[in-house]
C-alpha positions in Angstrom: 4.3 -29.8 3.5 6.4 -26.7 3.7 6.6 -24.6 6.3 7.4 -20.3 5.8 9.0 -18.8 8.3 10.8 -20.6 10.2 8.0 -23.3 10.9 5.6 -20.4 11.3 2.2 -21.2 9.5 -0.7 -19.2 8.7 -4.1 -20.9 8.2 -7.1 -19.4 6.3 -10.2 -18.1 8.3 -13.5 -20.4 7.8 -16.8 -19.3 7.1 -17.0 -18.5 10.6 -13.7 -16.8 11.2 -12.2 -19.0 13.1 -8.9 -20.2 11.8 -8.8 -23.1 9.9 -7.6 -26.2 10.6 -5.8 -26.4 7.5 -2.8 -24.1 7.2 -2.7 -24.5 3.3 -6.0 -24.3 1.1 -5.6 -25.3 -2.5 -5.8 -22.6 -5.2 -7.1 -23.0 -8.4 -6.9 -21.0 -11.1 -9.7 -19.7 -13.6 -11.2 -22.6 -15.1 -10.9 -20.7 -18.5 -6.7 -21.7 -18.4 -7.3 -25.3 -18.9 -4.0 -26.1 -17.6 -5.0 -28.8 -14.7 -3.1 -27.4 -12.1 -2.3 -29.7 -9.8 -2.7 -30.0 -6.3 0.8 -28.9 -5.8 0.1 -25.0 -6.3 -1.3 -23.5 -2.8 -2.1 -20.1 -1.5 0.1 -19.4 1.9 -1.5 -16.3 4.0 0.8 -14.0 4.8 1.3 -10.7 7.2 0.0 -7.8 4.5 2.6 -5.5 5.8 5.3 -8.2 4.8 4.1 -8.6 1.1 6.4 -6.5 -1.0 9.0 -9.1 -2.0 12.4 -7.5 -0.3 10.2 -7.4 2.9 8.6 -10.9 2.3 12.2 -12.1 2.0 14.1 -10.6 5.1 10.6 -11.0 7.4 10.4 -15.0 6.6 14.1 -15.5 5.5 13.2 -16.4 2.1 15.6 -17.4 -0.7 15.1 -14.5 -3.6 15.9 -17.1 -6.5 12.5 -18.9 -5.0 10.2 -15.6 -4.8 9.0 -13.6 -7.9 7.9 -10.4 -9.1 5.2 -9.7 -11.0 5.7 -6.1 -13.0 3.3 -4.8 -15.2 4.4 -2.4 -18.1 2.8 -0.7 -20.9 3.6 1.3 -24.3 2.2 2.5 -27.0 2.7 1.8 -30.9 0.6 2.8 -33.7 -2.1 4.4 -31.2 -2.7 1.1 -29.4 -1.3 0.6 -25.9 0.7 -2.6 -25.4 0.8 -4.2 -21.5 2.8 -6.8 -20.4 2.8 -8.8 -16.9 6.8 -10.0 -16.7 7.6 -12.7 -13.8 11.2 -12.4 -13.4 12.9 -13.9 -9.7 13.4 -11.0 -6.9 16.9 -12.1 -7.4 17.0 -10.5 -11.0 15.8 -7.4 -12.6 13.8 -6.8 -15.4 15.4 -5.8 -18.4 12.4 -3.1 -19.7 14.3 -0.7 -21.6 15.7 -3.4 -24.2 14.4 -7.1 -24.0 10.6 -6.2 -22.9 10.6 -3.4 -25.5 11.5 -5.6 -27.9 9.2 -8.4 -26.8 5.9 -6.2 -26.4 7.7 -3.8 -29.6 7.1 -0.5 -27.9 9.1 2.7 -28.1 9.9 2.8 -24.2 7.7 0.5 -21.7 7.6 2.1 -18.3 6.3 0.4 -15.5 3.0 1.3 -14.5 2.5 3.4 -11.6 0.7 2.1 -9.1 -2.7 3.2 -9.0 -2.9 2.6 -12.9 -1.7 -1.0 -12.1 -4.3 -1.9 -10.0 -6.9 -0.1 -11.7 -5.9 -2.1 -15.0 -5.0 -5.5 -13.1 -8.1 -5.7 -10.6 -5.3 -6.5 -7.6 -3.8 -5.3 -4.9 -0.5 -3.7 -5.3 2.2 -5.7 -3.8 0.1 -9.1 -4.7 -0.3 -8.6 -8.1 0.1 -12.3 -10.5 0.4 -13.5 -13.7 -2.6 -15.5 -13.1 -5.6 -14.1 -14.5 -4.3 -11.3 -16.3 -6.4 -10.3 -19.6 -6.1 -12.7 -22.3 -4.6 -9.4 -24.7 -1.9 -8.5 -22.1 1.6 -10.3 -23.4 2.8 -12.6 -20.1 6.8 -12.8 -20.0 8.3 -15.2 -18.2 11.9 -15.2 -16.9 13.3 -18.8 -17.7 15.1 -18.9 -14.4 11.5 -18.1 -12.7 9.9 -21.3 -15.5 12.6 -23.8 -14.6 12.3 -23.7 -10.5 10.5 -26.5 -8.9 8.6 -24.0 -7.0 8.8 -20.2 -7.0 6.6 -18.1 -4.7 4.4 -14.9 -6.5 1.6 -12.9 -6.0 -2.2 -14.5 -5.3 -3.7 -11.0 -6.3 -3.9 -9.6 -2.8 -1.7 -8.7 -0.3 -2.3 -10.8 2.4 -1.2 -14.4 0.5 1.3 -15.4 -1.6 1.0 -18.8 -4.4 3.6 -21.2 -4.5 3.2 -23.0 -7.6 6.1 -24.8 -10.0 7.8 -22.4 -12.4 6.7 -24.6 -15.2 3.5 -23.8 -14.3 3.5 -20.4 -15.2 5.3 -21.0 -18.3 2.3 -23.0 -19.7 -0.3 -19.9 -19.0 -1.9 -19.6 -22.3 -0.5 -16.5 -23.3 3.3 -17.2 -21.3 6.5 -16.8 -23.4 9.6 -17.1 -22.0 12.8 -15.9 -22.8 16.5 -16.9 -21.5 17.7 -13.6 -22.6 14.9 -11.4 -20.8 16.3 -10.3 -17.7 19.3 -8.4 -17.2 
């Protein structure tokens, strides 16, 4: 099992509040995904002050190509609001003004402000994950993230991150990949 941060591991607290003897707890996505996620998708506890990607990579000495960001963008077309969750490796940038705009068919899709992203996703800012976003949202997965054997993404809260194969992200029900989605 891989250890993060030069051998430091975190353990999930038990119901009594004591640290768990197992440093990793198995993560299971909502049953409605029907993907049969294997046991190698895991959640690891992190210090919430380092949950933002750059701070996480620096503090735990992680490869930015192995960590991912989930950026929420929204725009309107014919009065209908269209929202997309875009997963991109931390070493890349989402091309929101060109590719994402075309993929969700809106004029200018800005990244959602923090308050709106938290309210719409129901997740903590700095921990937003593509797993469990509403089925009406588009889910755009960077081909580089999808091709990774393991990618570290948000888990929905700032105190942990999810490690999973990129192929599982690409297999989410509303996922759409693109080799040219990111600039």
